[in-house]
N, CA, C, O and the ligand as a Tripos MOL2 file, in Angstrom:
@<TRIPOS>MOLECULE
protein
  253   251    64     0     0
PROTEIN
NO_CHARGES

@<TRIPOS>ATOM
      1 N         -40.8110  -35.9350   20.5170 N.3       1 MET1
      2 CA        -41.7930  -35.0220   19.9670 C.3       1 MET1
      3 C         -43.2070  -35.4390   20.3600 C.2       1 MET1
      4 O         -44.0640  -34.5930   20.6150 O.2       1 MET1
      5 N         -43.4480  -36.7660   20.4080 N.am      2 THR2
      6 CA        -44.8170  -37.1850   20.7730 C.3       2 THR2
      7 C         -44.9840  -37.4450   22.2530 C.2       2 THR2
      8 O         -46.0960  -37.6130   22.7540 O.2       2 THR2
      9 N         -43.8100  -37.4760   22.9740 N.am      3 TYR3
     10 CA        -43.8940  -37.8190   24.3700 C.3       3 TYR3
     11 C         -44.5690  -36.7410   25.1830 C.2       3 TYR3
     12 O         -44.9940  -37.0290   26.3020 O.2       3 TYR3
     13 N         -44.6960  -35.5380   24.7070 N.am      4 ASP4
     14 CA        -45.3270  -34.5190   25.5060 C.3       4 ASP4
     15 C         -46.8370  -34.6220   25.5680 C.2       4 ASP4
     16 O         -47.5110  -33.8760   26.2780 O.2       4 ASP4
     17 N         -47.3560  -35.5980   24.7800 N.am      5 ARG5
     18 CA        -48.7710  -35.8900   24.8850 C.3       5 ARG5
     19 C         -49.0340  -37.0840   25.7960 C.2       5 ARG5
     20 O         -50.1810  -37.3650   26.1430 O.2       5 ARG5
     21 N         -47.9850  -37.7760   26.1760 N.am      6 LEU6
     22 CA        -48.1330  -38.9580   26.9960 C.3       6 LEU6
     23 C         -48.5520  -38.6010   28.4060 C.2       6 LEU6
     24 O         -48.0520  -37.6280   28.9700 O.2       6 LEU6
     25 N         -49.4550  -39.3640   28.9840 N.am      7 VAL7
     26 CA        -49.8700  -39.1430   30.3610 C.3       7 VAL7
     27 C         -49.2370  -40.2330   31.2360 C.2       7 VAL7
     28 O         -49.2580  -41.4080   30.8700 O.2       7 VAL7
     29 N         -48.6830  -39.8530   32.3760 N.am      8 CYS8
     30 CA        -48.0030  -40.7780   33.2560 C.3       8 CYS8
     31 C         -49.0020  -41.7300   33.9190 C.2       8 CYS8
     32 O         -50.0590  -41.3000   34.3820 O.2       8 CYS8
     33 N         -48.6750  -42.9900   33.9620 N.am      9 ALA9
     34 CA        -49.5090  -43.9650   34.5990 C.3       9 ALA9
     35 C         -49.4640  -43.8390   36.1420 C.2       9 ALA9
     36 O         -50.3590  -44.3020   36.8490 O.2       9 ALA9
     37 N         -48.4000  -43.2040   36.6210 N.am     10 ASN10
     38 CA        -48.1900  -43.1220   38.0570 C.3      10 ASN10
     39 C         -48.8810  -41.8930   38.6500 C.2      10 ASN10
     40 O         -49.5270  -42.0120   39.6910 O.2      10 ASN10
     41 N         -48.7680  -40.7150   38.0240 N.am     11 CYS11
     42 CA        -49.3130  -39.5360   38.6210 C.3      11 CYS11
     43 C         -50.3790  -38.8680   37.7440 C.2      11 CYS11
     44 O         -50.9210  -37.8310   38.1250 O.2      11 CYS11
     45 N         -50.6840  -39.4400   36.5900 N.am     12 ALA12
     46 CA        -51.7090  -38.9480   35.6510 C.3      12 ALA12
     47 C         -51.4590  -37.5660   35.1350 C.2      12 ALA12
     48 O         -52.3590  -36.9230   34.5950 O.2      12 ALA12
     49 N         -50.2540  -37.1040   35.2930 N.am     13 ALA13
     50 CA        -49.8600  -35.7770   34.7090 C.3      13 ALA13
     51 C         -49.0950  -36.0300   33.4090 C.2      13 ALA13
     52 O         -48.5910  -37.1280   33.1760 O.2      13 ALA13
     53 N         -49.0190  -35.0180   32.5850 N.am     14 PRO14
     54 CA        -48.2270  -35.1950   31.3300 C.3      14 PRO14
     55 C         -46.7630  -35.5540   31.6770 C.2      14 PRO14
     56 O         -46.1210  -34.9290   32.5220 O.2      14 PRO14
     57 N         -46.2910  -36.5620   30.9970 N.am     15 VAL15
     58 CA        -44.9080  -37.0330   31.2560 C.3      15 VAL15
     59 C         -43.8950  -35.9120   31.0580 C.2      15 VAL15
     60 O         -42.8650  -35.8760   31.7300 O.2      15 VAL15
     61 N         -44.1930  -34.9770   30.1160 N.am     16 SER16
     62 CA        -43.2610  -33.9220   29.7890 C.3      16 SER16
     63 C         -43.0670  -32.9930   30.9860 C.2      16 SER16
     64 O         -42.0560  -32.2930   31.0480 O.2      16 SER16
     65 N         -43.9920  -32.9650   31.9290 N.am     17 GLU17
     66 CA        -43.8980  -32.0840   33.1070 C.3      17 GLU17
     67 C         -42.9570  -32.6590   34.1440 C.2      17 GLU17
     68 O         -42.4250  -31.9250   34.9770 O.2      17 GLU17
     69 N         -42.7500  -33.9410   34.1030 N.am     18 GLY18
     70 CA        -41.8120  -34.6030   35.0090 C.3      18 GLY18
     71 C         -42.1660  -34.3920   36.4920 C.2      18 GLY18
     72 O         -41.3130  -33.9930   37.2850 O.2      18 GLY18
     73 N         -43.4190  -34.6610   36.8560 N.am     19 ARG19
     74 CA        -43.8540  -34.3950   38.2120 C.3      19 ARG19
     75 C         -43.4220  -35.4660   39.1730 C.2      19 ARG19
     76 O         -43.2770  -35.1770   40.3610 O.2      19 ARG19
     77 N         -43.2020  -36.7090   38.7250 N.am     20 CYS20
     78 CA        -42.7840  -37.7760   39.5920 C.3      20 CYS20
     79 C         -41.6010  -38.5280   39.0010 C.2      20 CYS20
     80 O         -41.3050  -38.3560   37.8180 O.2      20 CYS20
     81 N         -40.9130  -39.3600   39.7860 N.am     21 PRO21
     82 CA        -39.7480  -40.0790   39.2760 C.3      21 PRO21
     83 C         -40.0720  -40.9090   38.0180 C.2      21 PRO21
     84 O         -39.2290  -41.0480   37.1310 O.2      21 PRO21
     85 N         -41.3110  -41.4650   37.9470 N.am     22 VAL22
     86 CA        -41.6890  -42.2770   36.7970 C.3      22 VAL22
     87 C         -41.7080  -41.3710   35.5800 C.2      22 VAL22
     88 O         -41.1860  -41.7310   34.5250 O.2      22 VAL22
     89 N         -42.3050  -40.2040   35.7210 N.am     23 CYS23
     90 CA        -42.3660  -39.2310   34.6050 C.3      23 CYS23
     91 C         -40.9520  -38.9110   34.1230 C.2      23 CYS23
     92 O         -40.6590  -38.9950   32.9300 O.2      23 CYS23
     93 N         -40.0810  -38.5440   35.0610 N.am     24 ARG24
     94 CA        -38.7330  -38.1630   34.6810 C.3      24 ARG24
     95 C         -37.9690  -39.2880   34.0200 C.2      24 ARG24
     96 O         -37.2240  -39.0790   33.0630 O.2      24 ARG24
     97 N         -38.1730  -40.5170   34.5600 N.am     25 ALA25
     98 CA        -37.5020  -41.6640   33.9490 C.3      25 ALA25
     99 C         -38.0170  -41.8760   32.5220 C.2      25 ALA25
    100 O         -37.2320  -42.1090   31.6030 O.2      25 ALA25
    101 N         -39.3290  -41.7940   32.3440 N.am     26 ASN26
    102 CA        -39.9040  -41.9970   31.0140 C.3      26 ASN26
    103 C         -39.4740  -40.8820   30.0610 C.2      26 ASN26
    104 O         -39.1580  -41.1110   28.8930 O.2      26 ASN26
    105 N         -39.4770  -39.6580   30.6150 N.am     27 ARG27
    106 CA        -39.0940  -38.5420   29.7430 C.3      27 ARG27
    107 C         -37.6390  -38.7090   29.2420 C.2      27 ARG27
    108 O         -37.3490  -38.5030   28.0630 O.2      27 ARG27
    109 N         -36.7550  -39.0790   30.1490 N.am     28 GLU28
    110 CA        -35.3940  -39.2580   29.7760 C.3      28 GLU28
    111 C         -35.2440  -40.4160   28.7440 C.2      28 GLU28
    112 O         -34.5040  -40.3220   27.7640 O.2      28 GLU28
    113 N         -35.9720  -41.4810   29.0210 N.am     29 ARG29
    114 CA        -35.8870  -42.6320   28.1150 C.3      29 ARG29
    115 C         -36.4320  -42.2530   26.7230 C.2      29 ARG29
    116 O         -35.8390  -42.5790   25.6950 O.2      29 ARG29
    117 N         -37.5710  -41.5590   26.7290 N.am     30 LEU30
    118 CA        -38.1640  -41.2210   25.4270 C.3      30 LEU30
    119 C         -37.3270  -40.1740   24.6950 C.2      30 LEU30
    120 O         -37.2300  -40.1950   23.4680 O.2      30 LEU30
    121 N         -36.7240  -39.2590   25.4560 N.am     31 GLN31
    122 CA        -35.8960  -38.2610   24.8050 C.3      31 GLN31
    123 C         -34.6590  -38.9300   24.1870 C.2      31 GLN31
    124 O         -34.1940  -38.5530   23.1120 O.2      31 GLN31
    125 N         -34.1560  -39.9200   24.8970 N.am     32 GLN32
    126 CA        -32.9540  -40.6080   24.3480 C.3      32 GLN32
    127 C         -33.3740  -41.4290   23.1200 C.2      32 GLN32
    128 O         -32.5990  -41.5400   22.1710 O.2      32 GLN32
    129 N         -34.5570  -41.9920   23.1190 N.am     33 GLU33
    130 CA        -34.9220  -42.9050   22.0390 C.3      33 GLU33
    131 C         -35.6230  -42.1910   20.8590 C.2      33 GLU33
    132 O         -35.7020  -42.7210   19.7510 O.2      33 GLU33
    133 N         -36.1170  -40.9990   21.1330 N.am     34 SER34
    134 CA        -36.9600  -40.3470   20.1070 C.3      34 SER34
    135 C         -36.2380  -40.1830   18.7500 C.2      34 SER34
    136 O         -36.8640  -40.4090   17.7140 O.2      34 SER34
    137 N         -34.9510  -39.8000   18.7180 N.am     35 PRO35
    138 CA        -34.3430  -39.6390   17.3810 C.3      35 PRO35
    139 C         -34.4000  -40.9840   16.6270 C.2      35 PRO35
    140 O         -34.6450  -41.0130   15.4210 O.2      35 PRO35
    141 N         -34.1830  -42.0330   17.3100 N.am     36 PHE36
    142 CA        -34.1870  -43.3680   16.6620 C.3      36 PHE36
    143 C         -35.6140  -43.8250   16.4250 C.2      36 PHE36
    144 O         -35.9060  -44.4290   15.3930 O.2      36 PHE36
    145 N         -36.5100  -43.5460   17.3690 N.am     37 ALA37
    146 CA        -37.8900  -43.9220   17.2130 C.3      37 ALA37
    147 C         -38.5140  -43.2580   16.0150 C.2      37 ALA37
    148 O         -39.3440  -43.8490   15.3240 O.2      37 ALA37
    149 N         -38.0960  -41.9710   15.7570 N.am     38 GLY38
    150 CA        -38.6510  -41.2460   14.6070 C.3      38 GLY38
    151 C         -38.0140  -41.7250   13.3000 C.2      38 GLY38
    152 O         -38.6450  -41.6710   12.2440 O.2      38 GLY38
    153 N         -36.7950  -42.1820   13.3700 N.am     39 LEU39
    154 CA        -36.0140  -42.5320   12.1830 C.3      39 LEU39
    155 C         -36.2390  -44.0010   11.8130 C.2      39 LEU39
    156 O         -36.4100  -44.3380   10.6420 O.2      39 LEU39
    157 N         -36.2360  -44.8590   12.8200 N.am     40 ASN40
    158 CA        -36.1450  -46.2950   12.5290 C.3      40 ASN40
    159 C         -37.1920  -46.8490   11.5690 C.2      40 ASN40
    160 O         -36.8270  -47.5290   10.6100 O.2      40 ASN40
    161 N         -38.4720  -46.5870   11.7870 N.am     41 PRO41
    162 CA        -39.4360  -47.1780   10.8110 C.3      41 PRO41
    163 C         -39.2240  -46.7410    9.3890 C.2      41 PRO41
    164 O         -39.3120  -47.5430    8.4590 O.2      41 PRO41
    165 N         -38.9460  -45.4800    9.2210 N.am     42 MET42
    166 CA        -38.7480  -44.9440    7.8940 C.3      42 MET42
    167 C         -37.4490  -45.5260    7.2560 C.2      42 MET42
    168 O         -37.4250  -45.9080    6.0860 O.2      42 MET42
    169 N         -36.4070  -45.5730    8.0610 N.am     43 THR43
    170 CA        -35.1590  -46.1580    7.5560 C.3      43 THR43
    171 C         -35.3010  -47.5850    7.2240 C.2      43 THR43
    172 O         -34.7740  -48.0740    6.2250 O.2      43 THR43
    173 N         -36.0510  -48.2900    8.1090 N.am     44 LEU44
    174 CA        -36.2520  -49.7160    7.9040 C.3      44 LEU44
    175 C         -37.0280  -49.9730    6.6210 C.2      44 LEU44
    176 O         -36.6660  -50.8490    5.8360 O.2      44 LEU44
    177 N         -38.0890  -49.2160    6.4100 N.am     45 ILE45
    178 CA        -38.9040  -49.3520    5.1830 C.3      45 ILE45
    179 C         -38.0850  -49.0440    3.9520 C.2      45 ILE45
    180 O         -38.1620  -49.7600    2.9540 O.2      45 ILE45
    181 N         -37.2900  -47.9700    4.0160 N.am     46 ALA46
    182 CA        -36.4440  -47.5620    2.8830 C.3      46 ALA46
    183 C         -35.4440  -48.6550    2.6020 C.2      46 ALA46
    184 O         -35.2620  -49.0370    1.4460 O.2      46 ALA46
    185 N         -34.7810  -49.1770    3.6390 N.am     47 LEU47
    186 CA        -33.7940  -50.2220    3.4290 C.3      47 LEU47
    187 C         -34.4420  -51.4810    2.8320 C.2      47 LEU47
    188 O         -33.8930  -52.1070    1.9260 O.2      47 LEU47
    189 N         -35.6170  -51.8330    3.3590 N.am     48 LEU48
    190 CA        -36.3320  -52.9580    2.8950 C.3      48 LEU48
    191 C         -36.7040  -52.8280    1.4280 C.2      48 LEU48
    192 O         -36.5980  -53.7810    0.6570 O.2      48 LEU48
    193 N         -37.1390  -51.6340    1.0570 N.am     49 ALA49
    194 CA        -37.5550  -51.3860   -0.3350 C.3      49 ALA49
    195 C         -36.3190  -51.5290   -1.2530 C.2      49 ALA49
    196 O         -36.3790  -52.1110   -2.3360 O.2      49 ALA49
    197 N         -35.2040  -50.9700   -0.7620 N.am     50 VAL50
    198 CA        -33.9410  -51.0360   -1.5940 C.3      50 VAL50
    199 C         -33.5240  -52.5060   -1.7400 C.2      50 VAL50
    200 O         -33.1450  -52.9450   -2.8250 O.2      50 VAL50
    201 N         -33.5990  -53.2560   -0.6380 N.am     51 LEU51
    202 CA        -33.2130  -54.6450   -0.6390 C.3      51 LEU51
    203 C         -34.1010  -55.4410   -1.5830 C.2      51 LEU51
    204 O         -33.5940  -56.2310   -2.3790 O.2      51 LEU51
    205 N         -35.4070  -55.2540   -1.5120 N.am     52 ILE52
    206 CA        -36.3690  -55.9390   -2.4010 C.3      52 ILE52
    207 C         -36.0710  -55.6050   -3.8580 C.2      52 ILE52
    208 O         -36.0360  -56.4880   -4.7150 O.2      52 ILE52
    209 N         -35.8590  -54.3340   -4.1250 N.am     53 ALA53
    210 CA        -35.5530  -53.8940   -5.4840 C.3      53 ALA53
    211 C         -34.2870  -54.5650   -5.9940 C.2      53 ALA53
    212 O         -34.2450  -55.0470   -7.1260 O.2      53 ALA53
    213 N         -33.2590  -54.5950   -5.1560 N.am     54 ALA54
    214 CA        -31.9570  -55.1890   -5.5140 C.3      54 ALA54
    215 C         -32.1300  -56.6680   -5.8080 C.2      54 ALA54
    216 O         -31.6050  -57.1790   -6.7970 O.2      54 ALA54
    217 N         -32.8640  -57.3480   -4.9500 N.am     55 VAL55
    218 CA        -33.1020  -58.8040   -5.1100 C.3      55 VAL55
    219 C         -33.8990  -59.0450   -6.3960 C.2      55 VAL55
    220 O         -33.5690  -59.9490   -7.1630 O.2      55 VAL55
    221 N         -34.9250  -58.2590   -6.6360 N.am     56 ALA56
    222 CA        -35.7520  -58.4500   -7.8100 C.3      56 ALA56
    223 C         -34.9200  -58.2030   -9.0750 C.2      56 ALA56
    224 O         -35.0350  -58.9330  -10.0590 O.2      56 ALA56
    225 N         -34.0730  -57.1520   -9.0300 N.am     57 LEU57
    226 CA        -33.2210  -56.8220  -10.1270 C.3      57 LEU57
    227 C         -32.2450  -57.9690  -10.4170 C.2      57 LEU57
    228 O         -32.0710  -58.3760  -11.5660 O.2      57 LEU57
    229 N         -31.6200  -58.4740   -9.3670 N.am     58 LEU58
    230 CA        -30.6770  -59.6010   -9.4850 C.3      58 LEU58
    231 C         -31.3610  -60.8330  -10.0560 C.2      58 LEU58
    232 O         -30.8250  -61.5040  -10.9370 O.2      58 LEU58
    233 N         -32.5570  -61.1230   -9.5420 N.am     59 ALA59
    234 CA        -33.3000  -62.2780   -9.9960 C.3      59 ALA59
    235 C         -33.6430  -62.1480  -11.4700 C.2      59 ALA59
    236 O         -33.6500  -63.1350  -12.2060 O.2      59 ALA59
    237 N         -33.9220  -60.9480  -11.8880 N.am     60 HIS60
    238 CA        -34.2790  -60.6820  -13.2790 C.3      60 HIS60
    239 C         -33.0760  -60.8770  -14.1990 C.2      60 HIS60
    240 O         -33.1590  -61.4240  -15.2990 O.2      60 HIS60
    241 N         -31.9540  -60.3920  -13.6700 N.am     61 GLN61
    242 CA        -30.7250  -60.4500  -14.5030 C.3      61 GLN61
    243 C         -30.2020  -61.8600  -14.6710 C.2      61 GLN61
    244 O         -29.7470  -62.2390  -15.7510 O.2      61 GLN61
    245 N         -30.2700  -62.6600  -13.5690 N.am     62 THR62
    246 CA        -29.6600  -63.9780  -13.6060 C.3      62 THR62
    247 C         -30.6380  -65.0280  -14.2570 C.2      62 THR62
    248 O         -30.2170  -66.0470  -14.8030 O.2      62 THR62
    249 N         -31.9120  -64.7220  -14.1640 N.am     63 ALA63
    250 CA        -32.8620  -65.7250  -14.6920 C.3      63 ALA63
    251 C         -33.1980  -65.5030  -16.1610 C.2      63 ALA63
    252 O         -33.9770  -66.2610  -16.7380 O.2      63 ALA63
    253 ZN        -45.6510  -39.2890   36.7760 Zn       64 ZN64
@<TRIPOS>BOND
     1     1     2 1
     2     2     3 1
     3     3     4 2
     4     3     5 am
     5     5     6 1
     6     6     7 1
     7     7     8 2
     8     7     9 am
     9     9    10 1
    10    10    11 1
    11    11    12 2
    12    11    13 am
    13    13    14 1
    14    14    15 1
    15    15    16 2
    16    15    17 am
    17    17    18 1
    18    18    19 1
    19    19    20 2
    20    19    21 am
    21    21    22 1
    22    22    23 1
    23    23    24 2
    24    23    25 am
    25    25    26 1
    26    26    27 1
    27    27    28 2
    28    27    29 am
    29    29    30 1
    30    30    31 1
    31    31    32 2
    32    31    33 am
    33    33    34 1
    34    34    35 1
    35    35    36 2
    36    35    37 am
    37    37    38 1
    38    38    39 1
    39    39    40 2
    40    39    41 am
    41    41    42 1
    42    42    43 1
    43    43    44 2
    44    43    45 am
    45    45    46 1
    46    46    47 1
    47    47    48 2
    48    47    49 am
    49    49    50 1
    50    50    51 1
    51    51    52 2
    52    51    53 am
    53    53    54 1
    54    54    55 1
    55    55    56 2
    56    55    57 am
    57    57    58 1
    58    58    59 1
    59    59    60 2
    60    59    61 am
    61    61    62 1
    62    62    63 1
    63    63    64 2
    64    63    65 am
    65    65    66 1
    66    66    67 1
    67    67    68 2
    68    67    69 am
    69    69    70 1
    70    70    71 1
    71    71    72 2
    72    71    73 am
    73    73    74 1
    74    74    75 1
    75    75    76 2
    76    75    77 am
    77    77    78 1
    78    78    79 1
    79    79    80 2
    80    79    81 am
    81    81    82 1
    82    82    83 1
    83    83    84 2
    84    83    85 am
    85    85    86 1
    86    86    87 1
    87    87    88 2
    88    87    89 am
    89    89    90 1
    90    90    91 1
    91    91    92 2
    92    91    93 am
    93    93    94 1
    94    94    95 1
    95    95    96 2
    96    95    97 am
    97    97    98 1
    98    98    99 1
    99    99   100 2
   100    99   101 am
   101   101   102 1
   102   102   103 1
   103   103   104 2
   104   103   105 am
   105   105   106 1
   106   106   107 1
   107   107   108 2
   108   107   109 am
   109   109   110 1
   110   110   111 1
   111   111   112 2
   112   111   113 am
   113   113   114 1
   114   114   115 1
   115   115   116 2
   116   115   117 am
   117   117   118 1
   118   118   119 1
   119   119   120 2
   120   119   121 am
   121   121   122 1
   122   122   123 1
   123   123   124 2
   124   123   125 am
   125   125   126 1
   126   126   127 1
   127   127   128 2
   128   127   129 am
   129   129   130 1
   130   130   131 1
   131   131   132 2
   132   131   133 am
   133   133   134 1
   134   134   135 1
   135   135   136 2
   136   135   137 am
   137   137   138 1
   138   138   139 1
   139   139   140 2
   140   139   141 am
   141   141   142 1
   142   142   143 1
   143   143   144 2
   144   143   145 am
   145   145   146 1
   146   146   147 1
   147   147   148 2
   148   147   149 am
   149   149   150 1
   150   150   151 1
   151   151   152 2
   152   151   153 am
   153   153   154 1
   154   154   155 1
   155   155   156 2
   156   155   157 am
   157   157   158 1
   158   158   159 1
   159   159   160 2
   160   159   161 am
   161   161   162 1
   162   162   163 1
   163   163   164 2
   164   163   165 am
   165   165   166 1
   166   166   167 1
   167   167   168 2
   168   167   169 am
   169   169   170 1
   170   170   171 1
   171   171   172 2
   172   171   173 am
   173   173   174 1
   174   174   175 1
   175   175   176 2
   176   175   177 am
   177   177   178 1
   178   178   179 1
   179   179   180 2
   180   179   181 am
   181   181   182 1
   182   182   183 1
   183   183   184 2
   184   183   185 am
   185   185   186 1
   186   186   187 1
   187   187   188 2
   188   187   189 am
   189   189   190 1
   190   190   191 1
   191   191   192 2
   192   191   193 am
   193   193   194 1
   194   194   195 1
   195   195   196 2
   196   195   197 am
   197   197   198 1
   198   198   199 1
   199   199   200 2
   200   199   201 am
   201   201   202 1
   202   202   203 1
   203   203   204 2
   204   203   205 am
   205   205   206 1
   206   206   207 1
   207   207   208 2
   208   207   209 am
   209   209   210 1
   210   210   211 1
   211   211   212 2
   212   211   213 am
   213   213   214 1
   214   214   215 1
   215   215   216 2
   216   215   217 am
   217   217   218 1
   218   218   219 1
   219   219   220 2
   220   219   221 am
   221   221   222 1
   222   222   223 1
   223   223   224 2
   224   223   225 am
   225   225   226 1
   226   226   227 1
   227   227   228 2
   228   227   229 am
   229   229   230 1
   230   230   231 1
   231   231   232 2
   232   231   233 am
   233   233   234 1
   234   234   235 1
   235   235   236 2
   236   235   237 am
   237   237   238 1
   238   238   239 1
   239   239   240 2
   240   239   241 am
   241   241   242 1
   242   242   243 1
   243   243   244 2
   244   243   245 am
   245   245   246 1
   246   246   247 1
   247   247   248 2
   248   247   249 am
   249   249   250 1
   250   250   251 1
   251   251   252 2
@<TRIPOS>SUBSTRUCTURE
     1 MET1         2 RESIDUE 1 A MET
     2 THR2         6 RESIDUE 1 A THR
     3 TYR3        10 RESIDUE 1 A TYR
     4 ASP4        14 RESIDUE 1 A ASP
     5 ARG5        18 RESIDUE 1 A ARG
     6 LEU6        22 RESIDUE 1 A LEU
     7 VAL7        26 RESIDUE 1 A VAL
     8 CYS8        30 RESIDUE 1 A CYS
     9 ALA9        34 RESIDUE 1 A ALA
    10 ASN10       38 RESIDUE 1 A ASN
    11 CYS11       42 RESIDUE 1 A CYS
    12 ALA12       46 RESIDUE 1 A ALA
    13 ALA13       50 RESIDUE 1 A ALA
    14 PRO14       54 RESIDUE 1 A PRO
    15 VAL15       58 RESIDUE 1 A VAL
    16 SER16       62 RESIDUE 1 A SER
    17 GLU17       66 RESIDUE 1 A GLU
    18 GLY18       70 RESIDUE 1 A GLY
    19 ARG19       74 RESIDUE 1 A ARG
    20 CYS20       78 RESIDUE 1 A CYS
    21 PRO21       82 RESIDUE 1 A PRO
    22 VAL22       86 RESIDUE 1 A VAL
    23 CYS23       90 RESIDUE 1 A CYS
    24 ARG24       94 RESIDUE 1 A ARG
    25 ALA25       98 RESIDUE 1 A ALA
    26 ASN26      102 RESIDUE 1 A ASN
    27 ARG27      106 RESIDUE 1 A ARG
    28 GLU28      110 RESIDUE 1 A GLU
    29 ARG29      114 RESIDUE 1 A ARG
    30 LEU30      118 RESIDUE 1 A LEU
    31 GLN31      122 RESIDUE 1 A GLN
    32 GLN32      126 RESIDUE 1 A GLN
    33 GLU33      130 RESIDUE 1 A GLU
    34 SER34      134 RESIDUE 1 A SER
    35 PRO35      138 RESIDUE 1 A PRO
    36 PHE36      142 RESIDUE 1 A PHE
    37 ALA37      146 RESIDUE 1 A ALA
    38 GLY38      150 RESIDUE 1 A GLY
    39 LEU39      154 RESIDUE 1 A LEU
    40 ASN40      158 RESIDUE 1 A ASN
    41 PRO41      162 RESIDUE 1 A PRO
    42 MET42      166 RESIDUE 1 A MET
    43 THR43      170 RESIDUE 1 A THR
    44 LEU44      174 RESIDUE 1 A LEU
    45 ILE45      178 RESIDUE 1 A ILE
    46 ALA46      182 RESIDUE 1 A ALA
    47 LEU47      186 RESIDUE 1 A LEU
    48 LEU48      190 RESIDUE 1 A LEU
    49 ALA49      194 RESIDUE 1 A ALA
    50 VAL50      198 RESIDUE 1 A VAL
    51 LEU51      202 RESIDUE 1 A LEU
    52 ILE52      206 RESIDUE 1 A ILE
    53 ALA53      210 RESIDUE 1 A ALA
    54 ALA54      214 RESIDUE 1 A ALA
    55 VAL55      218 RESIDUE 1 A VAL
    56 ALA56      222 RESIDUE 1 A ALA
    57 LEU57      226 RESIDUE 1 A LEU
    58 LEU58      230 RESIDUE 1 A LEU
    59 ALA59      234 RESIDUE 1 A ALA
    60 HIS60      238 RESIDUE 1 A HIS
    61 GLN61      242 RESIDUE 1 A GLN
    62 THR62      246 RESIDUE 1 A THR
    63 ALA63      250 RESIDUE 1 A ALA
    64 ZN64       253 GROUP 0 **** ****
């Protein structure tokens, strides 16, 4: 979603236009990674928050 604003370092055109092999390679890579790139930070933060809450709860109960 954000890759269409990226400018290629090789041809200085938007990567989304795929004007050169570098653009196309970057576009494919970013398209493959974008679902995870968009999800990972949020998922990671959510998991971390759950983990911290669980640990805090456990520490409270046992102590
Ligand atoms: Zn390019």
